[in-house]
N, C-alpha and C positions, 0 to 999 in steps of 0.2 A: 369547538370546545374553548372556553375562555382560558387565557394564558395562565391565570393564577391556579386553575385546577390542575393543569399539567405540572406546574412547579411543585405542587403538593407531593407528587410521586417522586420527584427527583431530589427532594430535600429531606425526606424521611430518614431517620437514623434508628438504631436499635432502641434507644431510650424513648423514642416517640411512640412505640407500639404498646400502649396500654389499651384496655378494653374501651375506655371512654374515647380515646383519640381515634381508635379504629372505627367506632360507630359514627363519630363525627365525620371522619374522612369519607366513608362509604356513603353517607347521606348526601354528600355534595355532588355525587355522580348522577348524571342524567341517563337513565336506562334506555332512552330512545336514541342516544347518540350512536351513529353507525359510521365511524371513520376509521380508515386504515392508516397506521403509522408507517412512514417510509414506503410509499407506493412504488411499484416497479415501473410505472409509466413515466416517471421522472418529470411530471408537470409540476414544477416547483417554483416557478417565477411569479405566481399569483396565488392569492388565497382561494381555497376551495372547500366545499362543505363535506365532501366524501373522503378526504384524506389530508394528512399533515406530513410534510417532508421533514426529515431531520434538520435540514437547513432552515426550516421555519419555526423550530422550537427556540425558546429563549433561555439563556443560561440563568440559573438561580443565583450564581455567584458572579462577583466582579470579574471582568475580562481584562487581561493585560492590555493597557491602552496602545502599546506598540503593535499588538496584533491587529488593531483596528485602523491603523494608518493606511493610506491609499496604496503605498508601494512597500513591499517587503524588502528585506536585505538580499534574500536569495529566492529565486523563482525556479522551480524544477518541473518540467513537463515529463510525465512518465506514461507513454503509450504502452499498452500491453496487448499481446495477441498470441496465437498458436502458430507454430511452423509445422506444416504437413510434410512429413518425410516422403520422398519417393523411394520405393523399395530398392531400386538399384543403388541408391546412395546410402540407405540405412544398413543394408545387409552385405556390405562389401567385406571381403576376407580380411581378417586381422584388425577389424574395427569393432568397438564395443560402445556404440552410441546409446544414450538413454532414449526411451520413448514410452509413451502411454498408448496402449491399444484402446482407442476410443470406440464408442458405439458406432456401428457401421463399418468397422474394419480399418479406420484411419489410424495412422501412427503419428503421434504429435509430440512436440516439446513446447514449453512455454518460453516466451520472451518478454522482457521489460526493456523498453528502449533498445530493442533489437539484440538483447543479450540474454542468454540463458544462464542462470546462476549455478555455480558449483561451490559447494561448501569447501573451505580450506581444510587441510589435514590437521591443523593445529589452531587453537583459539587466538585470534589476533590480539585480544585484550591482554593476554599474559605472555604470548610468544610471538609478537610481531617480528622480532629479529630472526626467527626461525623460518619465516615464510618468504620465499623469493618474490620480489616485486613483480615479476612477470606473471604471477598468478592473478594479479588484480587488474581490473580494467573498468571503464565506464564509457558512456556515450561519447565523451570527448577524447578518450584515450583507449582506442581499440587495438588489439594485437594485429600485427602486420598481416598475419595469415588468417584473419577472422573472416570466415565465410558466412553463409546463411545461418548455419548452426554455430553461432559465436558463443563460446562457453568460457567463463572465468569467474573469479570471485568479484561480483559486481559491487563496486564500492563508490559511493558518492560522498565526497568530502564537504563538510559544512563547518564554517567558523563557529567557535564557541560564542553563545549568546546572540547569534544571529536570529532574526525573524525570518522564518522559512515558509514559503508557500509552495505546496505540492499540487499539481494539476494532473489527476489520473484520467487517462483517455482510453475508453474501451474500444479497441480495434478487433476484439474477438467477434462481437456482433452476432452471437448465437441467440436465437429467440428464446426468451424466458430464462436467460442465464445472467445473473448478476453476481459479480465477483466480490466477496467480502475481504477487504484488505485490513490488516492488523499491524500496528506499529508498536514495537517493544520500547520500553524506557520512557514513554511520553504519553500524555493525552494531547489531543489536538482540537482546534476549533473548526467546525465545519462551516464554511462560509458560502458554499455554492454546490448545487446539484442540478443537473439538467441535461437536455439534449440540444442539438443545434437549432437555433431559431430560424435558420435559412431553410425554407420549405423545398428548395431545389436540391438540397443536399440530402441524399438518402442514407449515406454512411459516413460517420465521423472518422477522422484520422488525425494524426499529429499536425500535418500541414494545415488542415482546416481549423483545428483548435487554436493554433498559433495565430491564424488570420482573425478568428473571432476575438481573441484576446487583444490583438492590435487595434481592432475596431471597437473595443469596449462592449462586446456582446456576450462575454462569458459572465453570467449573472452572479453577483456576489452580494451577500447580506451581512452587514456589520453591526446589526442591532443585537448585541448580546448573543453571539453565535454559540451554540451548545458545544460542550466538550465530549469527545469520544476517544476511544483507542481502536475502534473497528468501524468501518463504514462500507456499505455495499455500493459498488459502482453500477449505475443502471446500464442495462444493455444498450449499446450504441449511444452512450452518453458520457458524462464526465462528472467528477467530484473535485472540489477545491477545498483544501484545508490548510490551516496555518498552525505553527507552534513556535515557541521560543526554544532554541537549541541550547538549553542551560544544563544539560546532563551529559557530560563528556563520555565518550566510549564508542563502541561498535554496536549499533542497534539494528536488528534485522526487521525488515518490512516485507510482508509477504501476503499473498492470497491465503485465505484460511481454509481452502479446500486442500486436504492433505495430498491428494494425487496431483494437484497443480504445484505444490511446494516441491515435491521430489523431482519434478521435471523442469524446474527453473524459474518459477514465478516468484522470485525473491530478489532482494538486494540488501546491502548494508548501508545505513547512514553512519558515516564516521564523523563524529562530532568532536571538535577540538583536536589537540595533538597529544602525543604521549606524555608531554610535560604537564598536561592537565589531569592526568590519571594518578592515583596513588601507586606507590611502588609495589611490585609483585613480592609477596611474602617469601622469606627464605625457605628453601626446600619445597616450594609449591610444586605439586605434581605436574608433569608435562604430558602432552598428548602428541601423537603423530599418526601417520597412516599405517606404519608398521608392516609395510608390504615388502616381502623379501625380493631380491633380484630374481628374474626369470632366466635360468641357464639350462642348456642342454648339453649332454655329454656328446662326445664325438661320434658315437654309434647311432645317434638318433636320426631317423629319416622321416 
């Protein structure tokens, strides 16, 4: 499909939809075209007649030139996977671990960069001073007692106005399962989608993705990369996107499968500092976990 025909659909506004423009638009479409948009096989490094990857689309608008520079200010690798609980660890007395009962009887939680996200009891945007710092962690700052099931408010700090590159790496590797990731507060430019070009590597992981990047083998496309706020990561593959971090705050980034969100496939991008945010309005309502203390009288056995 010629690029200009694709752009027709991405630049239409409400004012464009008159009967004459609709007739003109539909007359430009070739009824014999049989192409899939965003194919799940992730063959995106070369043109093909049967499919178009999101990374092969061209943006109808001008792209921030800083996005197109070779090196971003911040590069973040985010591998994600499931942790499969062992029954003897999951069902220990006096523990209340989260899990998803998956098809086949497995009990799993989600991890991004080996951390399972826990929502804070209060919103950090308006109540950061009410939240103990030990609630927060990330890949470079894990709790001392962090085991295989490492849970915290997973927060990645980003300087205001930095050009950020995120590399999502699918370590789940379940056949026919592509995870759609969504970023709040921003749109981003998709610069790469694919799988490992190394035919000897059957399963991608963080270590291999880092090696591919070091060798310049993670394919990136900087010719007007399209803007999205949600992107599906191909099974056993990767997605690369960039954005300018010009919107300060705490922005959640998560898989869009609800049952993956509640078991930890999320994190917060913290952009800027508290000084970059407007003041909290006077008498603004506050939230908390509102959990009462658990006590037992002396006669309890």
